[in-house]
TILUMRO-697569 format. One record per atom (N, C-alpha, C): residue number from 1; residue in three letters; atom name; x, y, z. Coordinates in steps of 0.05 Angstrom, whole numbers, plus 5000, padded with zeros to 4 digits. Example, Ala and Ser with C-alpha at 12.3 -4.5 7.8 and 13.67 -1.06 7.14 Angstrom:
# residues 2
+-----+--------+-------+------+------+------+
: num : residu : atome :   xx :   yy :   zz :
+-----+--------+-------+------+------+------+
:   1 :    ALA :     N : 5264 : 4886 : 5156 :
:   1 :    ALA :    CA : 5246 : 4910 : 5156 :
:   1 :    ALA :     C : 5264 : 4934 : 5156 :
:   2 :    SER :     N : 5257 : 4955 : 5142 :
:   2 :    SER :    CA : 5273 : 4979 : 5143 :
:   2 :    SER :     C : 5258 : 5001 : 5157 :
+-----+--------+-------+------+------+------+
END
This chain:
# residues 95
+-----+--------+-------+------+------+------+
: num : residu : atome :   xx :   yy :   zz :
+-----+--------+-------+------+------+------+
:   1 :    MET :     N : 5429 : 5075 : 5036 :
:   1 :    MET :    CA : 5409 : 5069 : 5026 :
:   1 :    MET :     C : 5392 : 5075 : 5012 :
:   2 :    GLY :     N : 5376 : 5071 : 4990 :
:   2 :    GLY :    CA : 5351 : 5082 : 4984 :
:   2 :    GLY :     C : 5332 : 5075 : 4994 :
:   3 :    MET :     N : 5303 : 5088 : 4983 :
:   3 :    MET :    CA : 5276 : 5075 : 4993 :
:   3 :    MET :     C : 5275 : 5046 : 4984 :
:   4 :    VAL :     N : 5263 : 5024 : 4983 :
:   4 :    VAL :    CA : 5259 : 4999 : 4980 :
:   4 :    VAL :     C : 5223 : 4999 : 4981 :
:   5 :    SER :     N : 5217 : 4993 : 4958 :
:   5 :    SER :    CA : 5185 : 4988 : 4958 :
:   5 :    SER :     C : 5181 : 4966 : 4943 :
:   6 :    TYR :     N : 5161 : 4954 : 4967 :
:   6 :    TYR :    CA : 5150 : 4926 : 4954 :
:   6 :    TYR :     C : 5116 : 4927 : 4942 :
:   7 :    ASN :     N : 5108 : 4905 : 4930 :
:   7 :    ASN :    CA : 5080 : 4902 : 4926 :
:   7 :    ASN :     C : 5075 : 4876 : 4931 :
:   8 :    LEU :     N : 5052 : 4860 : 4934 :
:   8 :    LEU :    CA : 5045 : 4831 : 4936 :
:   8 :    LEU :     C : 5055 : 4809 : 4917 :
:   9 :    GLN :     N : 5064 : 4822 : 4888 :
:   9 :    GLN :    CA : 5079 : 4802 : 4876 :
:   9 :    GLN :     C : 5112 : 4803 : 4875 :
:  10 :    THR :     N : 5121 : 4828 : 4889 :
:  10 :    THR :    CA : 5158 : 4831 : 4890 :
:  10 :    THR :     C : 5166 : 4827 : 4921 :
:  11 :    LEU :     N : 5141 : 4817 : 4937 :
:  11 :    LEU :    CA : 5154 : 4820 : 4964 :
:  11 :    LEU :     C : 5163 : 4794 : 4972 :
:  12 :    PRO :     N : 5192 : 4789 : 4982 :
:  12 :    PRO :    CA : 5205 : 4765 : 4980 :
:  12 :    PRO :     C : 5187 : 4749 : 5005 :
:  13 :    LYS :     N : 5191 : 4721 : 4999 :
:  13 :    LYS :    CA : 5180 : 4700 : 5018 :
:  13 :    LYS :     C : 5199 : 4704 : 5043 :
:  14 :    LEU :     N : 5180 : 4694 : 5063 :
:  14 :    LEU :    CA : 5199 : 4686 : 5083 :
:  14 :    LEU :     C : 5207 : 4656 : 5082 :
:  15 :    ASN :     N : 5226 : 4650 : 5099 :
:  15 :    ASN :    CA : 5233 : 4621 : 5099 :
:  15 :    ASN :     C : 5235 : 4618 : 5123 :
:  16 :    ARG :     N : 5242 : 4588 : 5131 :
:  16 :    ARG :    CA : 5238 : 4583 : 5158 :
:  16 :    ARG :     C : 5259 : 4595 : 5174 :
:  17 :    GLU :     N : 5286 : 4606 : 5162 :
:  17 :    GLU :    CA : 5294 : 4617 : 5178 :
:  17 :    GLU :     C : 5288 : 4645 : 5188 :
:  18 :    ASP :     N : 5277 : 4655 : 5170 :
:  18 :    ASP :    CA : 5265 : 4681 : 5180 :
:  18 :    ASP :     C : 5244 : 4679 : 5194 :
:  19 :    TRP :     N : 5226 : 4664 : 5194 :
:  19 :    TRP :    CA : 5209 : 4653 : 5215 :
:  19 :    TRP :     C : 5224 : 4652 : 5241 :
:  20 :    GLU :     N : 5238 : 4627 : 5240 :
:  20 :    GLU :    CA : 5254 : 4624 : 5267 :
:  20 :    GLU :     C : 5267 : 4648 : 5279 :
:  21 :    LYS :     N : 5275 : 4677 : 5262 :
:  21 :    LYS :    CA : 5287 : 4693 : 5276 :
:  21 :    LYS :     C : 5265 : 4713 : 5291 :
:  22 :    VAL :     N : 5240 : 4712 : 5276 :
:  22 :    VAL :    CA : 5214 : 4720 : 5288 :
:  22 :    VAL :     C : 5207 : 4703 : 5314 :
:  23 :    ASP :     N : 5206 : 4685 : 5309 :
:  23 :    ASP :    CA : 5201 : 4673 : 5338 :
:  23 :    ASP :     C : 5211 : 4678 : 5366 :
:  24 :    GLU :     N : 5238 : 4678 : 5358 :
:  24 :    GLU :    CA : 5263 : 4686 : 5378 :
:  24 :    GLU :     C : 5254 : 4713 : 5395 :
:  25 :    ILE :     N : 5242 : 4728 : 5377 :
:  25 :    ILE :    CA : 5237 : 4749 : 5389 :
:  25 :    ILE :     C : 5216 : 4753 : 5410 :
:  26 :    LYS :     N : 5222 : 4763 : 5439 :
:  26 :    LYS :    CA : 5203 : 4764 : 5459 :
:  26 :    LYS :     C : 5190 : 4796 : 5460 :
:  27 :    ASP :     N : 5169 : 4791 : 5471 :
:  27 :    ASP :    CA : 5144 : 4812 : 5465 :
:  27 :    ASP :     C : 5158 : 4841 : 5486 :
:  28 :    ASP :     N : 5172 : 4830 : 5497 :
:  28 :    ASP :    CA : 5190 : 4850 : 5523 :
:  28 :    ASP :     C : 5213 : 4866 : 5502 :
:  29 :    ASP :     N : 5219 : 4855 : 5483 :
:  29 :    ASP :    CA : 5241 : 4864 : 5472 :
:  29 :    ASP :     C : 5231 : 4883 : 5448 :
:  30 :    ILE :     N : 5218 : 4880 : 5439 :
:  30 :    ILE :    CA : 5199 : 4901 : 5426 :
:  30 :    ILE :     C : 5193 : 4928 : 5426 :
:  31 :    ASP :     N : 5200 : 4950 : 5423 :
:  31 :    ASP :    CA : 5188 : 4975 : 5436 :
:  31 :    ASP :     C : 5167 : 4992 : 5424 :
:  32 :    CYS :     N : 5155 : 4991 : 5441 :
:  32 :    CYS :    CA : 5130 : 5000 : 5425 :
:  32 :    CYS :     C : 5123 : 5033 : 5447 :
:  33 :    SER :     N : 5139 : 5043 : 5447 :
:  33 :    SER :    CA : 5141 : 5067 : 5467 :
:  33 :    SER :     C : 5128 : 5090 : 5447 :
:  34 :    ASP :     N : 5128 : 5089 : 5427 :
:  34 :    ASP :    CA : 5117 : 5111 : 5401 :
:  34 :    ASP :     C : 5091 : 5108 : 5396 :
:  35 :    ILE :     N : 5078 : 5088 : 5399 :
:  35 :    ILE :    CA : 5052 : 5073 : 5397 :
:  35 :    ILE :     C : 5034 : 5083 : 5420 :
:  36 :    PRO :     N : 5017 : 5098 : 5418 :
:  36 :    PRO :    CA : 4991 : 5110 : 5439 :
:  36 :    PRO :     C : 4982 : 5082 : 5446 :
:  37 :    GLU :     N : 4972 : 5083 : 5467 :
:  37 :    GLU :    CA : 4955 : 5061 : 5482 :
:  37 :    GLU :     C : 4930 : 5066 : 5466 :
:  38 :    PHE :     N : 4917 : 5046 : 5458 :
:  38 :    PHE :    CA : 4893 : 5045 : 5446 :
:  38 :    PHE :     C : 4871 : 5034 : 5466 :
:  39 :    LYS :     N : 4853 : 5054 : 5476 :
:  39 :    LYS :    CA : 4836 : 5046 : 5501 :
:  39 :    LYS :     C : 4804 : 5044 : 5492 :
:  40 :    ASP :     N : 4792 : 5057 : 5476 :
:  40 :    ASP :    CA : 4769 : 5061 : 5469 :
:  40 :    ASP :     C : 4765 : 5054 : 5444 :
:  41 :    SER :     N : 4749 : 5028 : 5434 :
:  41 :    SER :    CA : 4745 : 5027 : 5409 :
:  41 :    SER :     C : 4716 : 5032 : 5403 :
:  42 :    SER :     N : 4706 : 5038 : 5422 :
:  42 :    SER :    CA : 4674 : 5052 : 5411 :
:  42 :    SER :     C : 4670 : 5068 : 5394 :
:  43 :    GLN :     N : 4693 : 5087 : 5387 :
:  43 :    GLN :    CA : 4691 : 5107 : 5365 :
:  43 :    GLN :     C : 4704 : 5104 : 5344 :
:  44 :    PHE :     N : 4712 : 5075 : 5337 :
:  44 :    PHE :    CA : 4737 : 5061 : 5314 :
:  44 :    PHE :     C : 4711 : 5058 : 5296 :
:  45 :    HIS :     N : 4702 : 5073 : 5274 :
:  45 :    HIS :    CA : 4689 : 5059 : 5254 :
:  45 :    HIS :     C : 4702 : 5065 : 5229 :
:  46 :    PRO :     N : 4722 : 5052 : 5214 :
:  46 :    PRO :    CA : 4740 : 5059 : 5194 :
:  46 :    PRO :     C : 4717 : 5058 : 5166 :
:  47 :    TRP :     N : 4699 : 5044 : 5162 :
:  47 :    TRP :    CA : 4681 : 5042 : 5152 :
:  47 :    TRP :     C : 4656 : 5068 : 5142 :
:  48 :    GLN :     N : 4663 : 5077 : 5167 :
:  48 :    GLN :    CA : 4648 : 5099 : 5166 :
:  48 :    GLN :     C : 4661 : 5131 : 5151 :
:  49 :    ASP :     N : 4684 : 5129 : 5156 :
:  49 :    ASP :    CA : 4708 : 5147 : 5163 :
:  49 :    ASP :     C : 4724 : 5151 : 5141 :
:  50 :    ARG :     N : 4719 : 5127 : 5122 :
:  50 :    ARG :    CA : 4729 : 5129 : 5099 :
:  50 :    ARG :     C : 4729 : 5148 : 5080 :
:  51 :    LYS :     N : 4708 : 5167 : 5082 :
:  51 :    LYS :    CA : 4710 : 5191 : 5066 :
:  51 :    LYS :     C : 4729 : 5211 : 5072 :
:  52 :    LEU :     N : 4739 : 5210 : 5097 :
:  52 :    LEU :    CA : 4765 : 5225 : 5102 :
:  52 :    LEU :     C : 4796 : 5217 : 5090 :
:  53 :    PHE :     N : 4794 : 5195 : 5079 :
:  53 :    PHE :    CA : 4820 : 5177 : 5075 :
:  53 :    PHE :     C : 4817 : 5186 : 5039 :
:  54 :    LYS :     N : 4788 : 5180 : 5032 :
:  54 :    LYS :    CA : 4792 : 5177 : 5000 :
:  54 :    LYS :     C : 4793 : 5202 : 4986 :
:  55 :    PRO :     N : 4811 : 5201 : 4967 :
:  55 :    PRO :    CA : 4817 : 5226 : 4955 :
:  55 :    PRO :     C : 4785 : 5233 : 4930 :
:  56 :    ILE :     N : 4784 : 5256 : 4927 :
:  56 :    ILE :    CA : 4765 : 5260 : 4909 :
:  56 :    ILE :     C : 4777 : 5250 : 4880 :
:  57 :    LYS :     N : 4753 : 5240 : 4864 :
:  57 :    LYS :    CA : 4764 : 5232 : 4839 :
:  57 :    LYS :     C : 4751 : 5255 : 4822 :
:  58 :    VAL :     N : 4767 : 5250 : 4801 :
:  58 :    VAL :    CA : 4765 : 5277 : 4779 :
:  58 :    VAL :     C : 4769 : 5258 : 4749 :
:  59 :    ALA :     N : 4742 : 5262 : 4738 :
:  59 :    ALA :    CA : 4746 : 5249 : 4709 :
:  59 :    ALA :     C : 4757 : 5256 : 4686 :
:  60 :    VAL :     N : 4778 : 5247 : 4674 :
:  60 :    VAL :    CA : 4792 : 5261 : 4651 :
:  60 :    VAL :     C : 4791 : 5243 : 4628 :
:  61 :    THR :     N : 4793 : 5261 : 4606 :
:  61 :    THR :    CA : 4796 : 5248 : 4585 :
:  61 :    THR :     C : 4834 : 5245 : 4577 :
:  62 :    CYS :     N : 4844 : 5226 : 4565 :
:  62 :    CYS :    CA : 4873 : 5235 : 4549 :
:  62 :    CYS :     C : 4876 : 5205 : 4540 :
:  63 :    LYS :     N : 4891 : 5209 : 4513 :
:  63 :    LYS :    CA : 4896 : 5192 : 4491 :
:  63 :    LYS :     C : 4920 : 5182 : 4503 :
:  64 :    LEU :     N : 4920 : 5152 : 4507 :
:  64 :    LEU :    CA : 4947 : 5139 : 4508 :
:  64 :    LEU :     C : 4954 : 5119 : 4488 :
:  65 :    ASP :     N : 4978 : 5104 : 4490 :
:  65 :    ASP :    CA : 4985 : 5087 : 4470 :
:  65 :    ASP :     C : 4972 : 5066 : 4473 :
:  66 :    ALA :     N : 4966 : 5051 : 4458 :
:  66 :    ALA :    CA : 4952 : 5020 : 4459 :
:  66 :    ALA :     C : 4964 : 5006 : 4470 :
:  67 :    ASP :     N : 4993 : 5001 : 4470 :
:  67 :    ASP :    CA : 5002 : 4987 : 4482 :
:  67 :    ASP :     C : 5003 : 4990 : 4512 :
:  68 :    ILE :     N : 5005 : 5015 : 4522 :
:  68 :    ILE :    CA : 5000 : 5024 : 4548 :
:  68 :    ILE :     C : 4975 : 5008 : 4561 :
:  69 :    VAL :     N : 4956 : 5018 : 4544 :
:  69 :    VAL :    CA : 4927 : 5003 : 4558 :
:  69 :    VAL :     C : 4919 : 4981 : 4555 :
:  70 :    ALA :     N : 4934 : 4967 : 4532 :
:  70 :    ALA :    CA : 4940 : 4937 : 4534 :
:  70 :    ALA :     C : 4951 : 4920 : 4557 :
:  71 :    TRP :     N : 4970 : 4939 : 4567 :
:  71 :    TRP :    CA : 4992 : 4926 : 4588 :
:  71 :    TRP :     C : 4974 : 4931 : 4614 :
:  72 :    LEU :     N : 4968 : 4951 : 4614 :
:  72 :    LEU :    CA : 4944 : 4960 : 4640 :
:  72 :    LEU :     C : 4925 : 4936 : 4645 :
:  73 :    LYS :     N : 4908 : 4937 : 4621 :
:  73 :    LYS :    CA : 4887 : 4922 : 4619 :
:  73 :    LYS :     C : 4892 : 4890 : 4617 :
:  74 :    GLN :     N : 4915 : 4878 : 4624 :
:  74 :    GLN :    CA : 4917 : 4850 : 4616 :
:  74 :    GLN :     C : 4919 : 4835 : 4651 :
:  75 :    GLY :     N : 4914 : 4860 : 4672 :
:  75 :    GLY :    CA : 4915 : 4857 : 4701 :
:  75 :    GLY :     C : 4888 : 4841 : 4704 :
:  76 :    GLY :     N : 4869 : 4852 : 4682 :
:  76 :    GLY :    CA : 4835 : 4848 : 4686 :
:  76 :    GLY :     C : 4828 : 4871 : 4701 :
:  77 :    LYS :     N : 4806 : 4875 : 4707 :
:  77 :    LYS :    CA : 4794 : 4893 : 4720 :
:  77 :    LYS :     C : 4810 : 4913 : 4736 :
:  78 :    GLY :     N : 4800 : 4936 : 4748 :
:  78 :    GLY :    CA : 4818 : 4950 : 4754 :
:  78 :    GLY :     C : 4847 : 4976 : 4743 :
:  79 :    TYR :     N : 4842 : 4974 : 4716 :
:  79 :    TYR :    CA : 4858 : 4979 : 4704 :
:  79 :    TYR :     C : 4872 : 5011 : 4714 :
:  80 :    GLN :     N : 4851 : 5027 : 4710 :
:  80 :    GLN :    CA : 4848 : 5048 : 4715 :
:  80 :    GLN :     C : 4855 : 5062 : 4748 :
:  81 :    THR :     N : 4851 : 5042 : 4767 :
:  81 :    THR :    CA : 4868 : 5043 : 4796 :
:  81 :    THR :     C : 4892 : 5034 : 4787 :
:  82 :    ARG :     N : 4902 : 5020 : 4777 :
:  82 :    ARG :    CA : 4930 : 5018 : 4767 :
:  82 :    ARG :     C : 4943 : 5031 : 4756 :
:  83 :    LEU :     N : 4930 : 5048 : 4741 :
:  83 :    LEU :    CA : 4949 : 5071 : 4721 :
:  83 :    LEU :     C : 4942 : 5095 : 4753 :
:  84 :    ASN :     N : 4924 : 5100 : 4765 :
:  84 :    ASN :    CA : 4931 : 5118 : 4788 :
:  84 :    ASN :     C : 4944 : 5115 : 4805 :
:  85 :    ASN :     N : 4951 : 5089 : 4815 :
:  85 :    ASN :    CA : 4969 : 5082 : 4833 :
:  85 :    ASN :     C : 5004 : 5086 : 4820 :
:  86 :    ILE :     N : 5001 : 5085 : 4794 :
:  86 :    ILE :    CA : 5026 : 5085 : 4783 :
:  86 :    ILE :     C : 5037 : 5124 : 4776 :
:  87 :    LEU :     N : 5012 : 5137 : 4766 :
:  87 :    LEU :    CA : 5019 : 5163 : 4772 :
:  87 :    LEU :     C : 5020 : 5173 : 4801 :
:  88 :    ARG :     N : 5013 : 5159 : 4823 :
:  88 :    ARG :    CA : 5012 : 5170 : 4846 :
:  88 :    ARG :     C : 5040 : 5163 : 4858 :
:  89 :    GLN :     N : 5054 : 5137 : 4852 :
:  89 :    GLN :    CA : 5084 : 5132 : 4852 :
:  89 :    GLN :     C : 5098 : 5155 : 4848 :
:  90 :    VAL :     N : 5096 : 5158 : 4815 :
:  90 :    VAL :    CA : 5119 : 5176 : 4803 :
:  90 :    VAL :     C : 5114 : 5207 : 4821 :
:  91 :    MET :     N : 5087 : 5208 : 4819 :
:  91 :    MET :    CA : 5082 : 5243 : 4834 :
:  91 :    MET :     C : 5104 : 5242 : 4868 :
:  92 :    VAL :     N : 5095 : 5225 : 4886 :
:  92 :    VAL :    CA : 5106 : 5221 : 4904 :
:  92 :    VAL :     C : 5138 : 5220 : 4908 :
:  93 :    HIS :     N : 5151 : 5202 : 4889 :
:  93 :    HIS :    CA : 5177 : 5209 : 4883 :
:  93 :    HIS :     C : 5191 : 5226 : 4871 :
:  94 :    ALA :     N : 5171 : 5250 : 4853 :
:  94 :    ALA :    CA : 5181 : 5272 : 4841 :
:  94 :    ALA :     C : 5184 : 5293 : 4860 :
:  95 :    GLN :     N : 5173 : 5293 : 4883 :
:  95 :    GLN :    CA : 5173 : 5313 : 4900 :
:  95 :    GLN :     C : 5202 : 5318 : 4914 :
+-----+--------+-------+------+------+------+
END
């Protein structure tokens, strides 16, 4: 089976039967052996460490077809971020 990818718009909704299956799982049945224990949260400051995860942005100029730009902008603000996400998905799957 190939890789399955979802976003908030395509994520299947859970129905009552799905939630009942989740509720039947006991905590002891969940294998957490590969997760290290988290003991000290005093050094956990993700808002300060964000620069470690944020890629460096580079301004570029390119010409795109008008219908592509219109499609990107129909989602409102953030069309450049949407374009970046689309290009990143293509890049990751091309490797």
